[in-house]
C-alpha positions, 0 to 999 in steps of 0.5 A: 624947409631949411633956414639956409634957403630953398634947395640947399643941403644941410651938410654943404652949409656946415662945411662952408661955415667951417671953411669960413671960420678957419679962413678968419683965424690967424695961422700959428707960426713954428717956434724959433731955435732960441725958444726951443733951446730955452725950453730944453734948458728948463726941462734939463734943470727940472730933471736935475732938480728931480734927480737931486731930490730922489737921491736925497730921498734914497739916502734918507731911506738907507740911513733909516733902515731899522728905525721905527716907521714915521708917524702920520704927520711925517707921512702927510708932509712927505706926500705934500713934498711928492705933490710939489715935485713936478711931473717929468718924463721917466728917466732910467737911472743906472744902478750899481751891479752887485759883485757876482764874483765867487770866492776862490777855494783857499786851502786852510792853514795848518791847525795852530797848537800854541807854538809861539814861533808859528803864531805869526805865520798862522795869523798871516795865512788867516788874514790872507784868506779873509782878503781873498774871500770877502764874500764868505768872511764878510762879518767879524763873527765869521772871521772869529769862528774860522780862526777858532776852527783852526785851533787845537790843544790849549788854544782851542781850550781857551776859545771854547767859551767864544765858540759856544756862547753866541753873545760872547763879546769877542765873538762879534769883534775880530780886532779885539779877538785877535788882540787877545790871542796875540797877547797870549801867543805873540812872540815879544822877543821876535825882534831881538831874535831877528837881530841876533840871527841877522848879525850872525848869518853868513853865506855858506851856500848859494847867494840866493839862499843867503839873500832869502834868509837875510831878508826874512830876518831884516823884515821886522827891524825896519832897517834902511837901505844903507844898513841893509846893504852894509850888513848884507855885503859883510856876510857874502863870501870873499870871492863874491865881495871881490867881484862886487867891489871890482864891478862897483857895489850896487845900490839900493838894497834890491840891486845889490842882492841881484848883483851878488846872486848874478856873480855867485851863479856865474862863479858856480858855472865857471867852477863846474866848467873847470872841473869838467875839462880835466875829466875830459882830458883824462878820458881822451888820454885813456882812449888814446892809450887803448887805441895804441894797445889795440894797434900793438896787439894787431901786429903779429910779427913784432918780435920776429922782425925786431930782435933787439926789441925782443931781447929787451923784452926778454930782459924785462920779462925776466922780472915780470910775466908776459901777456897772452899771445894772439892766435896769429903770433902763436901760428907765426912762432910755431911755423918758424920754430920759435920759442912760445915765450920769448920768440927766440929760436933754438929752444922751447918754453921748457928750456927758456931762460926768460921764463920767470921763476916760480913763486916761492912757497908759503911759510907753512909749506917751506917749513914742512919741506925743510923738515922733511928734507932734513937728514936723520941723525946717525944711528947709535951703535949699542950692543944687542943682547943675544938670546942664548948668551951670558946674562951679563950681555954688557961684558960681551965685546962689541961687534965690529 
């Protein structure tokens, strides 16, 4: 028999005891909003402290790259510090994404052969390639070797030791290498040359080309806008200076350049238009004369209907030949029995007095004709000897 009494089951007794115990315990109440906010604040402070320690640890690890490992005591201290860090939920820290952009393909500069006037542009091209392709030329050694690869002749001979010796001091210091190369091939009189060219330059072509040369010469001299405006305006053509003065000289320098180029291009376009107008007038005059001549040729009875004009034309035709007749004019003159040359009746072309004289013969032909037309001199009358007469034939009387 069970201790719960006769007739009771063990399961029912335990359930009743559990229910009685639950009824005796007090019911827990839910936390208030103020308490919840305080808990969140504490949790956030803990997270921030943990992140600060983690960042400090990461900085220490980055600074300690390449340093010998710490000893056992330091490792124990680090383990103790890690044990002091409270356990917090995992927080995802965003990391900086690496630069995945590929360097573009840049054409290399022309090989440098040692010409001093080309050294500055050569180094500018190399610097531009290093700036556009930072992933490819990320170390000083790569930059130095690239510059050496674009050298030839004497400069390459000078850089042989740097390219061959991996431990050469100039191979791992691009700034020092550039300085040494500049000391050899740098143009120390570059500014003086720029000054001379800037003082002597004048506008001979377009204002745009003049402005381009002026700015290239003025770049290394560090001139202010007032000086550049004064020198640039003095080198312009007279008509461009006049146009800028009448419109009000612009300032600063880039505005003056734009004004001069604008007036120069407008002046050039106006001059082209002026040249094109006389040509068009001449062509129109030629077309008008051609149409008048065509209309004159198309009229068949011009000479017959106006005898005065024909007579005047005949007077003129005595000095110069007449042009060819049209077929209609020929038919008209043949029908009315007119002269085929002057258009008058009563005679033919062979008897026409209006036909110009035949051209004079050349000197050679006239000379030969004059010689042939000369009369032969009269024959001299000499006595002729007789075959059967006296031996002294000269004593014979001449025949009459």
